[in-house]
C-alpha positions in Angstrom: 109.2 111.2 116.1 107.0 108.5 117.5 106.3 104.8 116.8 103.0 105.6 115.2 104.5 108.1 112.6 107.8 106.4 111.7 108.8 103.4 109.6 110.2 100.5 111.6 113.8 99.8 110.7 114.1 96.0 110.9 117.2 95.3 108.8 120.7 96.7 108.5 121.1 95.6 104.9 118.5 94.4 102.5 120.7 92.9 99.8 120.6 89.3 98.7 122.0 87.2 101.6 123.7 84.8 99.2 125.9 87.5 97.9 129.3 87.6 99.5 133.0 87.8 98.7 134.9 84.7 97.9 137.6 83.5 100.3 141.2 83.3 99.0 140.9 79.6 98.8 137.7 79.9 96.8 139.3 82.4 94.4 142.2 79.9 93.9 139.8 77.0 93.4 137.7 79.0 90.8 140.8 79.9 88.8 142.2 76.4 89.0 138.9 75.1 87.6 138.9 77.7 84.8 142.5 76.7 83.9 141.6 73.0 84.1 138.8 73.4 81.6 141.3 74.1 78.8 143.5 71.1 79.8 140.4 68.9 79.9 139.3 70.0 76.4 142.7 69.5 75.1 143.0 66.0 76.6 139.6 65.1 75.0 140.8 66.6 71.7 137.7 68.7 71.4 137.3 72.2 70.1 137.2 75.2 72.4 140.7 75.2 73.9 141.3 78.8 73.0 137.9 79.9 74.2 138.5 78.2 77.6 141.9 79.9 77.9 140.3 83.2 77.0 137.6 82.7 79.7 140.2 81.9 82.3 142.1 85.1 81.6 138.9 87.1 81.5 137.7 85.9 84.9 141.1 86.7 86.4 141.0 90.2 84.9 137.6 90.8 86.4 138.9 90.0 89.8 142.3 91.7 89.5 140.7 95.0 88.6 137.3 94.7 90.3 135.3 95.1 87.1 131.6 95.0 86.4 130.3 92.8 83.6 129.9 95.6 81.0 133.2 97.1 82.0 135.0 93.9 81.3 133.3 93.1 78.1 133.8 96.6 76.8 137.6 96.6 77.2 139.6 97.3 74.1 143.3 96.7 73.6 143.8 100.4 73.5 142.4 100.6 77.1 145.5 98.9 78.5 147.7 101.7 79.9 151.1 102.2 81.4 151.5 103.5 84.9 154.6 105.8 85.2 154.7 105.0 88.9 155.0 101.3 88.2 157.1 100.9 85.0 157.7 97.2 85.8 154.1 96.4 84.8 154.7 97.7 81.3 151.5 98.2 79.3 149.4 96.5 82.0 150.0 99.1 84.8 146.4 100.3 84.5 143.1 99.8 82.7 141.1 102.7 81.3 137.4 101.8 81.9 135.1 103.6 79.4 131.9 101.7 80.2 131.5 102.4 83.9 128.0 102.4 85.5 126.0 105.5 84.6 123.6 107.2 87.0 120.4 109.3 86.5 120.5 108.8 82.7 124.0 110.2 82.2 126.6 108.7 79.9 128.8 105.8 81.2 131.4 107.0 83.7 135.0 106.6 82.9 137.9 105.9 85.3 141.4 104.5 85.4 142.0 101.4 87.5 145.6 100.8 88.7 147.3 97.5 89.0 148.0 96.9 92.7 151.1 94.9 93.8 149.0 92.2 95.4 147.4 91.5 92.0 150.6 91.9 89.8 150.2 88.3 88.6 147.6 89.7 86.2 150.5 91.2 84.2 151.7 87.7 83.1 148.1 86.5 82.5 147.2 89.4 80.2 150.6 89.3 78.5 150.3 85.6 77.7 146.7 85.9 76.5 147.4 88.9 74.2 150.6 87.5 72.8 149.7 83.8 72.3 145.9 83.2 72.6 144.2 86.2 71.1 146.1 86.1 67.7 144.9 82.4 67.3 141.3 83.6 67.7 141.7 85.4 64.5 140.8 88.7 66.1 142.2 90.6 63.1 141.5 94.3 63.4 138.8 93.9 66.1 139.6 96.3 69.0 138.2 94.2 71.8 140.4 92.5 74.3 138.0 89.5 74.6 137.0 88.2 71.2 135.0 85.2 70.2 136.0 82.5 67.8 133.8 84.2 65.2 135.8 87.5 65.6 133.2 89.3 67.7 133.2 90.8 71.2 132.4 88.5 74.1 129.0 89.3 75.4 127.9 89.9 79.0 126.1 86.6 78.9 129.2 84.9 77.6 131.1 86.3 80.6 128.4 85.0 83.0 128.5 81.6 81.4 132.3 81.4 81.8 132.0 82.1 85.5 129.1 79.6 86.0 131.1 76.8 84.3 134.2 77.5 86.4 132.0 77.8 89.6 130.4 74.4 88.9 133.7 72.8 88.1 135.2 74.2 91.4 132.2 73.0 93.4 131.4 76.5 94.7 127.9 77.5 96.0 125.4 78.2 93.3 124.3 81.5 94.7 127.7 83.0 93.9 127.6 85.0 90.7 130.2 87.0 88.7 129.7 90.0 90.8 131.2 88.1 93.7 134.6 88.6 92.1 134.2 92.4 92.3 132.9 92.0 95.8 136.0 90.0 96.6 138.3 92.6 95.1 137.0 95.3 97.3 137.1 93.1 100.4 140.6 91.9 99.8 142.0 95.4 99.1 140.5 96.5 102.5 142.2 93.6 104.1 145.5 94.8 102.7 144.9 98.1 104.4 144.3 100.2 101.3 142.6 103.5 102.1 138.9 103.4 101.6 139.0 106.4 99.3 141.5 104.6 97.0 139.3 101.5 96.9 136.3 103.7 96.2 138.1 105.3 93.2 139.4 101.9 91.9 135.9 100.4 91.7 134.1 103.6 90.6 131.7 104.0 93.5 130.1 107.5 93.6 129.6 107.3 97.3 131.7 106.0 100.2 128.6 104.5 101.7 128.4 102.1 98.7 132.0 100.9 99.3 131.2 100.5 103.0 128.6 97.9 102.1 131.3 95.8 100.6 133.8 96.3 103.4 131.6 95.3 106.4 134.0 93.8 108.9 131.7 90.8 109.3 132.2 89.9 105.6 136.0 89.7 105.7 136.8 86.0 105.0 140.6 85.9 105.3 141.4 82.2 104.9 144.4 80.5 103.3 147.0 82.4 101.3 146.9 86.0 100.0 145.2 86.7 96.7 148.6 87.3 94.9 149.1 83.5 95.0 145.5 82.6 94.4 146.1 81.9 90.7 147.6 78.6 89.7 150.7 78.4 87.5 149.0 76.3 85.0 148.0 79.2 82.7 151.6 80.2 81.9 153.4 76.9 82.4 150.9 74.9 80.3 150.4 77.5 77.6 152.9 76.2 75.1 151.5 72.6 75.3 147.9 73.7 74.8 148.8 75.9 71.9 150.8 73.1 70.4 147.6 71.0 70.3 145.7 73.8 68.7 148.3 74.4 66.0 
């Protein structure tokens, strides 16, 4: 191997430099902004309160389970599973992902994502949404977890839009996209000392090298409080008031 017959390696990672995990403070600010949208719409007596509450719960679910766009949009109520090792989480102990990323033209890969203790606040978020918000969206017999006000499944574009609106309201950098929540999930699990193989299985990476890209020690942004307190209490505490306005 000589200089004249080899390719010069000039970069360790050629991904988009703007992509990075959110800090704990940024996660909290994003969720506060998402919750605040519902309160703002209610105060202005405008339509869209239920959709805003759905979007807030949807974004939190993406982060709490490290989901991709299509995986989150494709969730059905039947995909919510119990984990016999964590009975306290009830029907929200795990998610069965049926629309995982495929490779080489194969069918979508399936996996089960467990609820981890640091993200156990998602149990209350999902429970409140399914019990009090989704029924008012007139979902009827639609199987999807995330339904629109016209009784359809929320699209990938709709999920992206929900993130963009919350990001702008929170004043976060414009280069951050929805995938940053998945990136944050991986990074934060590593910071909590979860084994790399467990993290790899949780997010559905075929190769450990892919997970390693997310867990580069230079990208660990531990600031503020831990992610289990990153969500505000407004979703649960303000639920009855918001729903009262809708009714």
